[in-house]
N, C-alpha and C positions, 0 to 999 in steps of 0.2 A: 505495501501499498504507499501511494506517496507520504512524504515528509509536510508538501508545504500544502496549507490550507488556506482556503478563499478569505481572503480580506475583506471583512462586512462593511467597513467604513468608507472603503469606496461606493456601494452600492446604495449604502444610505445617507452618504452626502448630499446638503442642499445646493451646496453649488462648490464651482471649483477651487473658489480660494480657500476652503475648511479643508483642502487635501494635505498631506505633509508634502516635504520636495519630491521626495522619491517615489510619493505613487501617482503624483503629476509629469514626474518625467516617465513615469512606466504607462501612460499616457498617452502621451507626447509621443513616444516612441511605436505605439501601436497603431495611432494612427496616420505615423509617416510609411506603414508598411515595412514588407522585409526588407527591400531592398535598400531603401534608405537606412533602415534602422540597420542594415551590415553594412554601410558603408564608416555610420557612426560608430559601431562596434570596432571598428578595424582600428579606430585614431586612439580606443580607452587602456584602459588598464586594467588586467584582469579583477582587479579586488571593484573596481568599480560596475567592471562588466557582469562578476556576479551579484551586487546589492540590487545593479535595472533587474536584470531576468529573474530572481529572485523573489521583484514588487510585482514585474510582470505574469508571473507564473503564478500570482498568488491574487490577482485583481480579480480573474472570474469575469462579468459582464458587466461594461461597462454602461449606465444608465447612458438614453444619448442626450438628457439637459444638459450633460457633464462632457458628453463629446465637445458638442455646442459650444459651450465656455473657452475647454481647451484650444480650440483652434478655429479662431472665425473663418479664417479662408477656407475651412472644406466645408463650411455651412452648410454648398448649397447639396452635395453629396449627404452629408450624414442628417439632414432632414427630412430625408427619406425612411429613416430608420433602420440605418440598418444598423445592425448588434454585434459587436465586436467584443474576443471572447479571448482571455487570457489563459492561457494553459503551459503545462510541460510541454506538450507535444508543439505548440507556436515558437516556443523558444528554442527548442533545438531545433526546430527545421531553418529561425532562423541564423542559426549558428553555423549551420552545417551548408552557409554560400560564402563564410569567407575561410573559415578554419580548419586547422588541420583537428581530425579524432580524436590526438590525443588530450588535444586541449578543449575539447566538444566534450570528451570524456570527464577531462576535470573538474569544467565547471557543474554540469550534470551529477555528478557528485557531489558536490558540496548543496548541490539544490536538492536533492533528491536525499541526503544522510539524514539517519532516524535520530532522536533524542540521545544525547550522551556521545556525538558525533559531530561537534559542532566545531568553529574558529575556538570555543573558550575548551574545550575540552586537550583540543589540538595541543592548543600551546604547552601544558604540564609534559610536553615530549622534548620542551628546550631547555636547556639549564635555568634557571631558577636567577640567578646573577643576571643575564642579561636581560630578561625580560624586565627584572627593577633596574638594570641603567635608562634602558631603554625608559622607564614609566619614567622614571627620574627627570628625564628631558620633556618629559610631554605635558607632567606639574601634575600637583596632587589631587585635582578635580579628577582627571581624568585616570590617574592610578589607584582612585576608590572606586572611584565604577568597575573596572578592570576585576579590580581584590571580589566583588561581589557573584561574577559572574566566574570564574576560576575554585576547582573543585577545591576545598576547605586544606586538604594536604599539601595540595600545589603552593595553594595563597601564603599557607605558612612560612616554606621557605622563601617566596618570595619578601611576604615583609620583613623577616631576621635578613633578608637580603639590602634591604634598602638602609641609607644613610639614618643614623640615628636621628637628626633635625627632622629627618625629610618622613619615616614612619610615621613620628607621630600627629605628623599634620595630617596624613594618610588616615591614621585611624580616626582623628578628626573629624574629617570629613565623610566616614564610614559613618559614624555615628548621627550623620548631621541628615544622612540620604534618607530620602521617602520613597520617593519613587523615579526613574529615570527614562526621559521620555523613548519611544522607541526611534525616533532619529537620532537622538542623542548615542544611542547603540550603534543602532547603523553606521552612524558614520567612523564611530570608535573601532567596529569591528574589522571593516574598510580596510581602513589604518594600518591594524593590526596584523589583517590579511596580506597588504600590500611588502609590509615593510617583513613578516616572517615566512610567509606561505609555502617560497622556493623552500625551506629546513623545515616545513609542517610534515610534507607526506602527504601517504593518502590516508586513508582510514576514515530580566526586568528583577532590579531587588526588591524586594519582600518586606514586610512594614517594620520586621524585627531587628534591625541590627545589632543591637544589644546580643541577640540568640547567634547572628553572625559572627560576630568578633569572639563570642568566646570558642564557638567550634574551631577559629584562627588559632584562637591563644591556648586552647587543647594541647594544640599540636606543636609547637613551638618549644625552645627549651624554658625549664626550669627560670633560668637567669638571666633571658629573653625579656620572656612573662616580666615579671618581678619586676624587671629594671623600669619597661616601660609604660607599663598601668601604674606602676609608684610617679613617672614623671606627667603621665598625662592629668591623674587623680587632684594635680595641685592643683588644675584648672577645673577640673569634672568629677570630683568625687562622686556625683549620685551615679553618674554612668557606671564610672568606672566600679561604682560599688554592685551595681544591677550586673554586668559583665561579669564579675569574679562568684555572683550567686547562680550563676547559669553555667560555668566552669565548671566540667568533673575529669580530675584530672589523675592519673594513676595513682597519688599516695592518698584521693579520698576512697579507696579503697579500704582502707583501714577501717574508716566507718561505718560501714557495711556490714550488715548483720554476718554470720557465719555462712549461713545458707545462699543466699546471693554473691557472696564473695567464693565460694566454691564453683559456685554454679558458672561465674566468667569463668577463671581459671581453665576449669573444664572443656569450655569451648574454644581453647589454643591449643599447640603442640605444648606438651613439657618443656621441651627446649626455649618454647620462645617465653614462658613463664620463669624458667630459670635467668634466660637475660635478663629481663625486665626487671628483675629483684637484684640484678649486681649494682651496691651501688646506694640503694634503699633504705630506707630510716627501717632500723631493725625493728621497732615497730610492726611496721605494714608486712616487714619480714614473719614474724612472729605469729601475726593474724592471717597470712593467706596459709601457713604449715600448718594451722591448727585448724583452717577453714577446711582444709584439704583431705582430714583424717588421718588416722595414725599410720597406716600403710604409706600413702604418698605425700604426708607431709614429710616423711623421713626421707624418702627419696628426693624431694625437693631439698629439703636441708644438706642434706648429702654431696648430692652435685652442685649445688650451691657453694659446699665448703673446697670444692677442687677446681669450680671453674675459674680459668684464666684470665688474664685483662680482657677486655670489652673496649672497643670504641665509642665514644659516647654517642655517636648517632646509631651503632648500632643497638645501643640501648634503647634510645628514643624510639627507633623504628619497633622493637619490639614492647614496647609501654605503649606507643599507637595500635600497634594490630588486640593486646588484648580492648581498648578502651573500642575500639570500632566495635570487636565480639559485642561488651557490656553496651552500647549504642543499639545493637541489630537487638539484642536479648529484652531491651528496655522498646525499643517499638513494637517487638511480636507481642510483649503484654507480660512475658514471662518475669521480668526484673522491674525493681522503683530503685534508678539510683538516686532521686533526690528526692526529701523524705520533705513535702510541702506542705502537710498539715497532718493534725493530729490520727487522721482516715488514713495515712499508708504511713503510721509509726505498726512494727512489730507488737505485741502483746506476748510473753510468755508467758 
């Protein structure tokens, strides 16, 4: 099934001026016809072609009154009631007039890509430091928008790669984000595609920014999280407190009951648990060993005692894997990670 959905904002628009810039462009290209559109595409960058063709493919039937307003010079032909239809088939037919099969395939793959195969997902294959350096040149507001669209694991790496003053500014911008206009997202996506698409290969922020930031900080190092939030809390103490209240870190497992803690560690392999506990507070180690039961707890304790040196990033990766498992169990309703009210508390 196609990933393109019909853009209802066009069919319901009262006038042409109310449409977004990309939708206006899509209508004009359809009015011009395949031959003229082909000539225009030959002088456009691939990222711009993708943005335009995505809009054309999603535009569906264009109301006659919008066509008249869009291009008065064609009114004699359009008044007759001819209906234009934008679709993937229309786009592919236009592209075939001037482009190679490989380039057409690349553009059509981008248009047909299912959820999870977007530009934002593809960016995670690029070194986080490279993306961070690029975003610093684009400014904090753009970086904040991009951060909200990236997978949280990767977003955490990008945040840690920013310079100290810049990451504080970006985090504050994320706090202030409510919703991002589709035109703005399209423009940013087009810039990212233009800048990075050759290295990517094949293959709207919600209203709760504190939850997003909590998920990001869950995946950054403890030192970075503490340093950054302490600095921002000087100016935004209430928002930082809200973020902290929604975070669930690996060390928070010590506050869970034994049944819940055992359910979490049993959902991952034992070597991950051992690695994650390397250098952890003794209170947390004791809690997990006790929760695991006598036999399994003894094995964990023995293996941890003979475990050699581990890189910090490997320990953090193991802890993140356990956190992912915990969040999955919570989403499935099997455990509760945060006690929000008396109703959630366990009674022995």
